[in-house]
DOKE-162297 format. One record per atom (N, C-alpha, C): x, y, z; residue in one letter. Coordinates in steps of 0.02 Angstrom, whole numbers, plus 50000, padded with zeros to 5 digits. Example, Ala and Ser with C-alpha at 12.3 -4.5 7.8 and 13.67 -1.06 7.14 Angstrom:
BEGIN
506604971650390A 506154977550390A 506604983550390A 506424988850354S 506844994750357S 506455000250394S 
//
This chain:
BEGIN
525625774556967M 525365775757017M 525635782757048M 526285783657023V 526575788057053V 526415793157012V 526245793556956C 525875797756908C 525275799556933C 524755795256941S 524095798956962S 524135802957043S 524475798557079T 524575802657147T 524805810057141T 525445811157081T 525665816957083T 525175821357048T 524785817957008L 524375822356966L 523685825557020L 523505820857053A 522925822157103A 523465827157159A 523865826357185L 524255832357233L 524135839657190L 524375838957127V 524305847657091V 523945848957086V 523215844757075A 522655848457073A 522275849857137A 522535847857201T 522185849557260T 522595855657274T 523315856757254L 523585863057281L 523475869057223L 523235866157179A 523215872657139A 522275875457150A 521875871057189L 521355874357220L 521485876057273L 521955875357318L 522125879457393L 522505884057370L 522825884257306A 523255892657293A 522445896757269A 521995894757260A 521655898357233A 521135900557272A 521135897557327S 520755897357402S 520565905857441S 520375907657462P 520305913157512P 520595913657548P 521135919157552G 521555919157598G 522405917757580G 522505915057523R 522865913457488R 522855915557409R 523075922957420A 522775928357355A 523595923957305A 523395923757252R 523725922657194R 523675925257115R 524095927257085K 523965931457023K 523915924456967K 523525923756933F 523645919056869F 523355923256819F 523555920056759D 523445922156701D 522605920156672D 522165926256658V 521585928456646V 521465924956566V 521975926256536D 521905926956466D 521875918056445D 521125915156421D 521255909756406D 521825906256355D 521885911056305N 522595908656277N 523175907156306N 523335908156355V 523925909356391V 523955903856453V 524235900056459P 524245894256510P 524405897256587P 524105893956616E 523965897756697E 524855897956725E 525065902756741M 525765902956797M 525465905356856M 525975903056923V 525945907656974V 526305912056974V 525975919256986T 526475924456991T 527085924757046T 527725925157037E 528395924557088E 528535931657120E 528375930357166T 528685936957235T 529255936757264T 529285930357292D 529775927857322D 530585929257291D 530955933457326P 531465937257303P 532035931257279P 532205925757313K 532565920057275K 532495918057211K 531905921157163F 531785917857111F 531695923057065F 532105928357095K 532015935157050K 532765936157011K 532625937256941I 533155937556896I 533555944956879I 534325943556927P 534555949256926P 534565953856849P 534505961256853K 534445963956788K 535085962956746K 535645961056784S 536285960356735S 536225952356688S 535915948656732F 535795942056704F 535495939956650F 535945938756590L 535915935756516L 535345929556490L 534705931656498L 534285926356476L 534015926756400L 534245919656371G 534115919556305G 533865911556268G 534015911856197A 534115904156178A 534645904256131A 534895898156104G 535145895556061G 535155893655991G 535555895055950T 535585890155889T 536225890355852T 536415886055805A 536985882355804A 537065884055712A 537385883855690S 537525885355617S 537365879755568S 537675873955588Y 537705867555551Y 536925863455576Y 536645865755626Q 536095862655638Q 535445865555636Q 535435873155593T 534865875655571T 534975881855515T 535575881855487E 535785887055412E 535455882155361E 535505875855356G 535515875755294G 535805878255229G 535695878255177A 535845880655124A 536645879955128A 536895872155133W 537415869255118W 538145873155077W 537835874755007D 538185875454966D 538115880954921D 537615886054972K 537555895054952K 538075899154960K 538055903754905D 538345906854925D 539235908854926D 539545903754904G 540265901554910G 540305896454966G 539895894054998K 540005892155073K 540505883455053K 540935883655073G 541355875755069G 541025871255090G 541515866755089V 541255860355138V 541485856155183V 541085858155248N 541365854855295N 541345847955324N 541365845655379V 541615838355391V 540805834655385V 540465838155392F 539835836155402F 539475833455347F 539605838455297D 539485838055218D 539775833855174D 540325831655196H 540695828055196H 540655822255187H 540495819555243L 540415811555268L 539815811355225L 539095814655263Y 538625812455242Y 538475813555169Y 538845816255120H 538515815655076H 539115809355034H 539555808555048K 540045801755039K 539685796555035K 539145795555111N 538875788755118N 538165789755105N 538015797255061N 537395797255024N 536745795655059N 536735800255133Y 536175800755178Y 535625803455145Y 535075805755176P 534585806855142P 534395815455152P 534405817455136T 534425824355157T 533725826555231T 533355822055250N 533045820455299N 533565818755375N 534205817755365M 534415814455399M 535265818855396M 535185824755362T 535625829955358T 535665837855397T 536015840455378G 535835849155393G 535785851155326G 535755849255258D 535805852455217D 535325858555207D 534705855255235I 534345860955186I 534175863255306I 534125858555364A 534045862455403A 533315866155418A 533545871255438C 532715875655477C 532855882155402C 533425880955362N 533535884955305N 533505894655355N 533945894255397S 534045900255442S 534525908355408S 534965902255352Y 535475908655331Y 535085911855283Y 534315908855248E 533955913255217E 533525915555292E 533255912355324R 532455916855364R 532865916555440R 533525920555437Y 533885923955500Y 533375928955529Y 533045933355496E 532675937955511E 532055935455567E 531725930255527E 531005929055553E 531275925255607E 531825921155598D 531975917955692D 532155923455729D 532575930055750I 532755932355771I 532055938055805I 531545938755747K 531145943055766K 530445939255828K 530645930355810L 530175925255844L 530485925655925L 531365926955924A 531625926055995A 531375934356028A 531445938855992A 531145947256019A 530395946456051A 530155941856031Q 529515942456043Q 529325939056120Q 529885934956145M 529745934556205M 530335938256236M 530565942956223N 530885948956238N 531705946356269N 531855942256246L 532475938256262L 533095943256267L 533555943456312D 534025949456335D 534705944256255D 534665938756240V 535345935556209V 535195932256166V 535385931956109F 535335925556070F 536095924456029F 536115916656052R 536745912656044R 536585910755965R 537055911955920F 537245908255859F 538025907055852F 538055901655809S 538835900155783S 538965903055727S 539475902955692I 539765906155641I 540125899455602I 539705897555546S 540005893155518S 540775893955469S 541105891155502W 541915891555481W 542015892255394W 541545888755384T 541715885655276T 541105892255247T 541115895555289R 540635901455248R 540965908855257R 541535906055299I 541995914155302I 542615911855238I 542835905755282F 543475903355237F 543285897455206F 543055894155139P 542795889555117P 543375882655118P 543945883755132N 544425879055107N 544875880255180N 544545882955234G 544995884655313G 545625889455275G 545765891755214D 546245894555205D 545975904055220D 546505906955270V 546365914155281V 546345918655214V 546675916555167A 546975920555103A 546295919055055A 545725914655071E 545335914455036E 544695916255078E 544575922255070K 543705924455119K 543465926055063K 542575923355084N 542045922055064N 541725927755068N 541595935355036I 541495940955068I 540755938155068I 540165934355036K 539605935455047K 539585930155126K 540025926455143G 539745923355193G 539905929455268G 540485934055247V 540545938155309V 540005940755321V 539875946355253Q 539195948655247Q 538565947455299Q 538525940655279H 538115939955306H 537755937555368H 538345936955412Y 538585937855476Y 538495945555520Y 538755948755470H 538695956655497H 537995958955488H 537545955555456N 536635954655448N 536555951655505N 536655948055535V 536395943855563V 536545947955633V 536905948855665I 537195953355714I 536815959655720I 536745963255661K 536495968355654K 535485969555690K 535385961455635A 534765963055662A 534645957555733A 535135955855756I 534945953455832I 535085961155875I 535465965555878K 535625969755907K 534815974455888K 534555976655835A 534095979855806A 533345977455843A 533415972955859N 532955967655917N 532845968155972N 533555972656001N 533755973956086N 533815967656108N 534355962856066M 534595958756084M 535575958956094M 535755956756121K 536385955256135K 536545948756085K 536985948456051P 537475945056002P 537815935856067P 537725934056072L 538265927756095L 538635923656043L 539185924056032V 539195920155962V 539975915355988V 539545908755951T 540125903355962T 540625903355890T 541145903155902I 541555903555856I 541635896755811I 541675891755855Y 541685884155831Y 541135879655870Y 540725877155824H 540225871655864H 540185865555804H 540775862955807L 540985856755763L 541085855055688L 540805861455664D 540905859355593D 541315864755555D 541985862555561H 542625865855536H 542795860955453H 543075864855413P 543205863855348P 543425857255344P 543125852455291Q 543415845455263Q 543995847455252Q 544295851055225A 544805853255193A 545675853055237A 545325856055298L 545805853755361L 545875847155387L 545345843855379E 545235837655405E 545925833455348E 545705834655283T 546055829755226T 546815833155218T 546945839355236K 547505842055243K 548005839355295K 547715840355371F 548175836655422F 547975834055479F 547325833055463G 547055826455504G 546555829855567G 546325837855551G 545905841255616G 546195841655665G 545985839555722W 546125840255785W 546425835255816W 546555830155776L 547275826355805L 547775830355786L 547865836755754S 548625838355724S 548555846055773S 549215846155792E 549305852355815E 549275858655767E 549485857855710Q 549115863055641Q 548535867355655Q 547765863655702M 547325863155693M 547225870455721M 547755869455785I 547655876755824I 547835882355803I 548365883055754E 548455887555731E 547955890455660E 547555885155647A 547155887155595A 546595889255631A 546305884955687Y 545865888555732Y 545925897555744Y 546645898555766V 546575903155801V 546565909955740V 546955908755691N 546855911055631N 545965913355611N 545745908655624F 545005910855614F 544585913255654F 544965912055719A 544555917055781A 544945925155760A 545425925655764D 545765932555748D 545285935055700D 545185933355631F 544815934655587F 544115938555608F 543855934255659L 542975937355685L 543225941355736L 543645942355783F 543785946755813F 543865952955771F 544245954555721S 544445958255702S 543845961155649S 543345958755626E 542965957855599E 542175961255630E 542185957155702Y 541455959255708Y 541505960455794Y 542295962655814G 542195962655873G 541905967755904G 541985971555864S 541555980755905S 540895977655906S 540455974855880E 539865973055890E 539735967355943E 540215962955955V 540155957755992V 540545957856066V 539925957456120E 540385955556193E 540465950656210E 540115945056190H 540225939456225H 540225934556163H 540965931056182W 541085924456148W 541275919656183W 540855914656134L 541105906756174L 541435903356119L 542215902256123T 542565897956081T 542515892556051T 542495887456065L 542285882156061L 541755877056105L 541245874256065N 540585870556114N 540875865156130N 540725865356180E 540965857456231E 541545851156209E 542005853756210A 542505849356178A 542655846356206A 542325842756272N 542425837456304N 542265830356262N 541295833356256M 540945828756210M 541015827256141M 541315835156130H 541355834456056H 542055828256037H 542635829256071C 543195823356068C 542915813456078C 542515815756135T 542515810356148T 541935805756078T 541385809256059I 541035805656021I 541295805355956I 541665810955916V 541845810855858V 542485806055851V 542915803355889Y 543475797955905Y 543255790555927Y 542465790755963N 541985785155950N 541715783755884N 541815785055856G 541515784355769G 540855788655770G 540665791355819L 539835791855816L 539685800455787L 540215803955765L 539985811655741L 540565813155675L 540485815555633P 540835817855576P 541595821455624P 542045820755597P 542305816155552P 542485810055573P 542305806255624G 542715801955654G 541935797655629G 542255788055595T 541955784855562T 541885779755626T 541335775855621R 541465768255659R 542065763255649R 542125762855603D 542565758655552D 543455759855548D 543565768255591A 544055772255599A 544565768955629A 544425764655681N 544955762755732N 545075767355769N 544845772555783H 544985778055818H 545175773955892H 545775777755927T 545975777755996T 545695781356047T 545845778556124V 545745783456188V 546245786956164V 546775786356132A 547275792856130A 547065798156092A 546695796156042D 546465800255994D 545945806456028D 545455803556072I 545195807356107I 545575814556154I 545855812956188Y 546285816556253Y 546755820356194Y 546875818956143K 547505823456098K 546885828856067K 546495825756053C 545965831156022C 545765836056089C 545595832356153I 545305837956186I 546095843956208I 546595840056196Q 547055844956226Q 547245850156177Q 547155846956095H 547255853456074H 546565858956060H 545945856256079E 545515860556078E 545655864456143E 545985861956213I 546025867356239I 546525872256239I 547045870356204L 547605873456169L 547285880756131L 546815876856079A 546635882556027A 546315887256073A 545845886256101H 545375890656146H 546195895656196H 546545894456215A 546955897056274A 547355901056247A 547605901456150T 548065906156105T 547495910456091T 546965908556071A 546355913556057A 546205919556091A 546295915156161Y 546085919356216Y 546755926256234Y 547305922756221R 548085928156234R 547895932956170R 547875930056134L 547835935356068L 547265939556073L 546725938556084Y 546105943356088Y 546415948456144Y 546755945656198E 547025950056256E 547515955556248E 547765952256197Q 548455954956169Q 548225963056126Q 547765961556079K 547585963556021K 546955966356011K 546585965256046Y 545675967756039Y 545365969356122Y 545615968156173K 545175969656239K 545075974856253K 545725978256251K 545645985856269K 545215990656230K 545295987256177E 544855993056133E 544015989056122E 544135982556128Q 543265979056133Q 543105977356196Q 543275976656244G 542975974656312G 542645968856308G 542915962856267G 542375958656267G 542665953656312G 542205947256320V 542405942656362V 542305935256349V 542895929656354L 542855925256314L 542785916556342L 542235914556336G 542065909356374G 542425901056329G 542545897556373F 542535889556340F 542035886356351F 542055880956308G 541155877456311G 541215871456353G 540805867456389A 541055861756407A 540305858856426A 540305852256412V 539655849456429V 539775845156484V 539295843856540S 539315841256619S 538605838156618S 538855832056643F 538315826656648F 538325825156732F 538365832156774F 538715831956842F 538225826956876F 538795822856930S 538585818656969S 538525819457028S 537965817757069R 538095814957152R 538115808257177R 538565805357212P 538575800457260P 538065796657268P 537995791057278N 537505785257272N 537195783157349N 537795785157379S 537725786557445S 538335789057491S 538285791957566S 538665793057603S 539245790157610S 539385785157587E 540035779857588E 540435785557559E 541385784357603W 541615787857550W 542005787457499W 541815778557481D 542145777757391D 541395780957356D 541005781457364D 540545783157322D 540645791257329D 540545795757378I 540795802557369I 541515804157322I 541935798957333L 542605799857281L 542535798057225L 542095794657207A 541855792257136A 541525797257110A 541285801157130A 540575806757097A 541205813357101A 541675815257149D 542145821557129D 542605817057066D 542685809757077R 543175809957030R 542855810456943R 542275807856929I 541975808356861I 541865816256848I 541515822456905N 541685828656903N 542225831256879N 542955827856877M 543485831156879M 543575830356797M 543355821356770F 543505821056710F 543155824256657F 542485825856706D 541865829456668D 542115835756636D 542105842156694V 542105848756708V 542805849456703V 543005846356747G 543775847556770G 544425847656737G 544255842356696L 544685841856625L 544665846856609L 544235851756570L 544455856156542L 544665862556553L 544385862456640L 544375869856675L 544945870256723L 545275863956723H 546055865256784H 546515866156737H 546665863856679P 546995868256632P 547035876156636P 546455878156629L 546405885056606L 546315890356682L 546285885756742I 546255889656791I 547055888256840I 547285884056831Y 547935880056862Y 548655878156823Y 548425877156754G 548875876356706G 549155869556697G 548655865356729D 548815855956701D 548115854156719D 548305846456681Y 547725842856706Y 547485840756793Y 546955840256822P 546885837156899P 547435833956905P 547695831556961A 548045825156983A 547545820956991A 547015820757008V 546445815457007V 546495808856946V 546405814956886V 546305812656813V 547035808856806V 547625811456813K 548255809356807K 548225801856847K 548255801056902E 548065795056937E 547825790356915E 547155792956903T 546785788856879T 546945786056823T 546995789056778L 547355787056702L 548175781456693L 548595782556748K 548995778856746K 549125773756795K 548525773656834N 548315766256875N 547795759956817N 547525764756770A 547175759856729A 547505757856654A 547885763156645Y 548225762156563Y 549105761656590Y 549395762556646G 550185761956654G 550315767456626G 550885765156606D 551425771556567D 550915774356515D 550645768756461E 550345770656418E 549655773856445E 549735779356480H 548905781856490H 548695787556452H 548795788956395F 548655792856341F 548565800856355F 548575801556405L 548415810556420L 549015815156409L 549185819756347P 549605822256336P 550025826656395P 550485828956393E 550765833156445E 550715839356412E 550815844656465F 551075851856442F 551675852956443F 551895856456409D 552745859356413D 552535867256468D 553115867356502E 552985874856524E 552735879256481E 553005880956428K 552765888456401K 551745886856384K 551725882356354Q 550925881456374Q 550705882056432Q 550835879656492K 550655879756546K 550465887456558K 551005891756553K 551095898356556K 550545900456527K 550265899556465T 549725901956407T 549185898956469T 548955892656487L 548365892456489L 548295893856553L 548555895556603M 548405898856680M 548075903256670M 547215905656685G 546935910056679G 546845912456623G 546745907956567A 546515911756500A 545585909056484A 545385911756541I 544835909456540I 544385917256565I 543905920156552D 543295923256589D 542815918856614D 542545916056563F 541745911256602F 541815903956556F 541535899456597V 541525893456576V 540685893756533V 540475891156495A 539985889756465A 539935882156454A 539365881756526V 539275874256528V 538395871656491V 538575867056449N 537795864156426N 537745858456462N 537055858956512A 536715852956541A 536285853256550A 536065845756530Y 535505844056529Y 535055840256582Y 535465834456606H 535325830856647H 535855828956689H 535675825856761G 536425824756803G 536425817256814G 536815812956849S 537025806656869S 537035804956946S 536795799956946I 537055798457018I 537635792857021I 538205792357038V 538755788657025V 538895781657099V 539275778057090A 539395774357150A 540285773257124A 540705770257162D 541265766957139D 541135759357087D 541685759257049R 541525754856995R 541635748657038R 541855746957086R 542075742457093R 541575738357147R 540915742357142K 540545740757178K 539865736657126K 540125738657072D 539825733957013D 540135735356952D 540715731156947P 541255731656883P 540855730156805P 540395728156835N 539905727356747N 539565733856728N 539435736556777G 538845742456769G 538995747256715G 538525752856683H 538705757356653H 538975762156669H 539455763956643G 540035769956656G 539595776356654G 540025781456680G 539765787056689G 539725790956634G 539485798356648G 539455800756576G 538545800756539G 538695802956474P 538055802656433P 537635797856427P 537075795456472G 536705791656465G 536885784156454G 536375780056408M 536305775856389M 537155771656352M 537665776356333I 538085774556262I 538445771256286I 538705769056267P 539545765356320P 539905767956265P 540285773456275M 540815774756250M 541575776656295M 542095772656237K 542635773256274K 543025780956288K 543355781856330G 543605789556339G 543735792856411G 543455799256426L 543435801556485L 542945798956545L 542345798956510W 541935795156568W 541875787756580W 542115784456533A 542365776656563A 542755777456598A 543585780956592D 544085780956614D 543975781656700D 543385786656717A 543445788656771A 543365784756817A 543105778056831N 542925770056846N 542475769956896N 541875774756872V 541325775056927V 540865769156881V 540205769056914T 539505766556889T 539125770856889T 538655771856836T 537905775056843T 537485770756875T 537225772956936V 536605770856938V 536025771256917V 535825769256885V 535105768256832V 534525766556874V 534025767256901E 533265767556904E 533015761256874E 532755756556897A 532225752856849A 531665758656845A 531485756756765G 531095759856727G 531285766056704G 531855771956708A 532025774856721A 532085778856620A 531975782156635N 531665784156532N 532625783956519N 532475779756454K 533075780256419K 533285785056374K 532725789756354N 532875796456327N 533135801356382N 533815804056359I 534315805356410I 534145813456441I 533665815456382F 533525821856353F 532965824856347F 532555819056399S 532065821156436S 531965820356513S 532695818356538Q 532595817956601Q 532515823856649Q 532365822356695V 532475829956737V 532705829556803V 533155833356810T 533675833656862T 533745842556890T 533185842856929A 533345851756917A 533835853456968A 534245848757020W 534525850857067W 535435851057005W 535315848656955L 535915848456922L 536415855656902L 535835861556878L 536115867456881L 536435870556936L 536195869057001R 536465872057055R 537005868457063R 537015861557081D 537635857257098D 538105857357050D 538075860356999V 538795859956957V 539065866256974V 538545871656961S 539015880456988S 539155879757045S 538925876657093L 539165877557171L 539935873857163L 539705868357128W 540515864657121W 541075868757091W 541015870557037I 541325873857000I 541705879857030I 541135884257085R 541505888757125R 541955887457180R 541825880057201A 542135876857248A 542875875457232A 542955874257176K 543575868857136K 544125875957092K 543575881057063F 544065884157030F 543795892257073F 543795891657111G 543625899557129G 542905905057122G 542805909357149P 542245913257148P 542285919757096P 542825919357058E 542935924757019E 542925924256944E 542755917356940L 542855912656859L 541745913256858L 541825917056804G 541135914956767G 540865911456750G 540095909756775I 539525902856736I 539135904856683I 539105903356633F 538485902756563F 538385897256555F 537815895156584I 537435889656571I 537085890156494I 537665888156434S 537665889456372S 537005885956327S 536675878556356E 536215875956322E 535955871056395E 535395871256404N 534815866356439N 534235866856417N 533765860256400G 533315861156369G 533055853456377G 532315852256347M 532235845856333M 531955842556268M 532205838456263G 532125834856196G 531685829356184G 530985830456138L 530405826756147L 530505824556070L 530155818556077Y 530015813356012Y 529435815655999Y 529205817655943N 528325817055911N 528025821855965N 528255826855967S 528135833256004S 527405837855961S 527075841355999S 526725845655971S 526715852656001S 526395857955973T 526625864256010T 526155865156053T 525935859756098D 525725860556158D 526115856956191D 526655860556236D 527405856956250D 527295861056329D 526685863556344W 526695867056431W 526705862456487W 526475856156491D 526725850756535D 527295848456528D 527605849356483T 528245846356487T 528885852656495T 529075853156433R 529555858956416R 529435864656463R 528775866756490A 528815876156520A 528775872656578A 528625866556620V 528845861756667V 529635862556677V 529935859056642Y 530625857356642Y 530755865256658Y 530725869556607H 531325875156614H 531185880356668H 530395878556693S 530225881356762S 530825879656824S 530685872956829A 530965870656871A 531775870856875A 532065870956820Y 532925874156810Y 532835877756817Y 532685883756792L 532745890756805L 532645892656892L 532215889856901R 531915890256983R 532665890457029R 533005883357006E 533605881857035E 534155885457023E 534285889356983L 534825892456946L 534635898656994L 534225901556997M 534135908457028M 534105907657103M 533965901957141R 534215901457202R 535035899457223R 535405897457145T 536145896957157T 536385904357143T 535885910457110V 536155917257102V 536035918557166V 535345919557193N 535185925857252N 535285921257317N 535275916257347E 535465913257401E 536245911957400E 536405906757354D 537245904957351D 537665910657342D 537335914757289G 537975921057263G 538575918957215G 538205913157181V 538875909457135V 538705915357068V 539215916857037N 539495921656974N 539035918456912N 538585917056924V 538275915856846V 538085919456800V 538395921456759L 538195926356711L 537585926956660L 537265920856670G 536735920756590G 536595914556587G 535995914356569Y 535825905356521Y 535465906256469Y 535665902656427T 535515899156341T 534955894656335T 534235895156322M 534135887756330M 533965884056265M 534225878156260W 534155875356199W 533665872456179W 533405873656109S 533675878756066S 533015883856051S 533105888956029L 532595894655995L 532095888455953L 532435886055895L 531935881255863L 532115874155861L 531735868355833D 531645861155814D 532035861555763D 532705858155763D 533345859255728D 533685851655714D 534025850755675F 534505844755651F 534815844355719F 534795837255751E 534995834755813E 535605831355789E 536075831055789F 536815826755779F 536515820555796F 536105817055850S 536085811455869S 535435806855839S 535085812255813A 534205809855814A 533965814455760A 534295818155696G 534135820555639G 533625824055664G 533025824055646Y 532445828955660Y 531965826155687Y 531905820055719K 531575817355778K 531335820755838K 532055820355857R 531925824655921R 531935831555933R 531455833255965E 531345841355969E 531485846556035E 531955850556021F 532095853956079F 531795861656075F 531455863456031G 531285870956018G 530705874856075G 530725879956055L 530245884456080L 529635885356015L 530115885055945V 529815886155892V 529665880955840V 529245877255838Q 529115870955802Q 529115873355714Q 529595869055685V 529715869555618V 529355866455578V 529035866655513D 528635862855476D 529405856355443D 529625853155457F 530175849255422F 529675844455385F 529105841855407E 528935834855372E 528405837055308E 528145844155325G 527775845155258G 528215850255201G 528795849955230G 529155854455191G 529185862555191G 528695866055213T 528715873155211T 529375874355244T 529375870855315L 529785875855376L 529615882455396L 528945880855396A 528555886455431A 528675887855492A 528685891455540R 528615891955636R 528185893555634R 528165889355711T 527565890855755T 527605890055820T 527855897055850L 527845895555932L 527455890955949L 527805887156014K 527535883656045K 527135885056121K 526835883656139K 526455885556215K 526935887556268K 527525884356257S 527945885256312S 528205891756313S 528345894656245H 528545901256237H 528115905156286H 527565904856319H 527175908456363H 527455910656424H 527805904156442F 528375905056508F 528805910056499F 529395909556456F 529855912756440F 529675921456432F 529005922356383K 528725927856388K 528605930356464K 528165927156477R 528075929256563R 528595931756614R 529225926956608M 529735927956649M 530205932556635M 530245934556538M 530545941656544M 530315947256568M 529685946256578A 529015952856589A 529125954856658A 529255949356700D 529375950056774D 529965950556793D 530455947656758R 531235946756777R 531145942456854R 530725935956833S 530525933156892S 530485924856859S 530595920256907V 530455913656871V 529825911756903V 529345910256871P 528555908856869P 528555902956910P 528215900056946L 528045893056950L 527665888756910L 527785885256867V 527365881956809V 527015876956837V 526415875856831L 525995868556874L 525815864656813L 525965859556826A 525715854956761A 525085854356755A 524735850856698S 523985850856702S 523735844256737S 523005842656761T 522985836956789T 522645832756719T 522685834456667T 522655830656597T 523305825656579T 523075819856585V 523455817156555V 523735816356476V 524185813856462S 524295814956375S 523895810356347S 524085808756267A 523405805356231A 523455798456229A 524155797456264A 524235788556279A 523975787856337A 523775792456370G 523585788956453G 523945789356509G 524625791456498T 525065790456561T 525525799356537T 525955799456602L 526595804156575L 527195799956580L 527705802656554A 528275798356549A 528395799856634A 528995795156633P 529335794956707P 529775800856728P 530085802256681S 530445809356698S 529875814856695S 529285815556661V 528815821056660V 528505820656739V 528485814756753C 528065815056801C 528575819556887C 529265816256850V 529715818456941V 529595824856920V 529615828756860V 529625834956836V 528865839456896V 528415834656871V 527725836856890V 527875838656971V 527915833156985L 528145832457077L 528395836857100L 528895839257074Y 529465844957074Y 528965851557104Y 528655852457028S 528275858157046S 527595857557084S 527215851057108A 526755853257153A 527155853857212A 527675851757235L 528045852157290L 528345858157311L 528505863157266S 528585870757261S 528145873757266S 527395872357249L 526875875857267L 526835875557336L 526865867957370L 526785866357429L 527045870157476L 527795871057444H 528145877157508H 527985883957502H 527975885457443A 527685891857422A 527055894557481A 526585891157476L 526005891457519L 526125892057583L 526295885457616L 526535884657670L 527085890057719L 527475891957672F 528065895857696F 528095902757649F 
//
């Protein structure tokens, strides 16, 4: 009922937009979907704002044993358990060999920035800095050169979850303090080798999510039968925070003056709004946001974990609250050791105080029950009846504005914010993704530009996830985020630009976020998914506002 009403509203508004006295520019090329040219200054993209798309080494490169690359934690566990190739990143998009093609596809959309990560085991196959792989080192020189030759800036992620298995075997990976030194040595080499060509570095990708899913046994090197504890999760997070801060100080002392780069730290956010205006719900929302983004940012701004996190964990676990202490030397290293926070944000949440529904689903990533920080926040996620269980196709366009405003309020206006991942994951989709992905990105980016232009928040840029359909850690090749379709099923890995790429191309040409109207044609199944209806309705209401005001 809601979908049919929404579609009718869109159709009516489209006619109104084209009527006499309501002059609007529309695309006339039959091959380009319809977009409303945006002239409202609040949707303009500042010249300094960086827009782009992202990739990651294990998810796109393939070539898992080519040219001297070593075994990472994914290679080890997936091969040990005899996973079929279509459930590993062994081949993936083969971007190791086809990177130039991928970069040119991004350049066709006139993107400002190309985000990619460097495979640790391509540089140091066993994690030992004394054993450098020359072919791997040269490969990333070639990638950076190609990005810059196509008039884009590289945004380099130093660590995107794929560390050497040798370090896991030797001392337990991120559960050991030795991993901090190993990571910093790796980062030091990258700064030395590539720093003259790279301005923007992202040290570690979403440490809060990484440690949680690994030590819930859902991602290598974690396994379901390993009896990981809540203490493992918080220990991992602490070590990743310290690894970032130590690398930041090293860059500051050794490279900053000459290279002039900036370093960010990655956090995933399922930013939460309160379910009601009741004080308990307001506190619940702020509490889980502190467990969510605040757990990582608070130490890097103020030198320690948030008080509300400490108090909540002590109330839950007593003296065995699992949250490690920072010593005074570490606190000095941490405080101010960040230029920007890189936020991966896909959907937001509505939460209530857990006491209202003790058996309800906790906060955080969708419907997956996991121990750790989101569960420990003591909230209940309010899930509406019939809500889409595919969390990566839910649409909460307010998310980017809310999380940015919250970060500014809690951590100050000087801290830069970079939306490093945001996208829509669809199953069994086609290249005709206009009514889903294009509408989604229009909705989110219009809210983000309001954050920049109306609220004055220091948002530096946005890289959508992802440039390519790729290997997704929780769904293999079934869930597709890309602006570019990759032929995994046929095995050719041929690239085809999806219809949604026209949105990015137009946006970059205009330096303004166009309003994308969903078609009045329903899907082949005869209905639109509930989440898509929400974003269609968002488009309709946005157009109504534009017409009337």
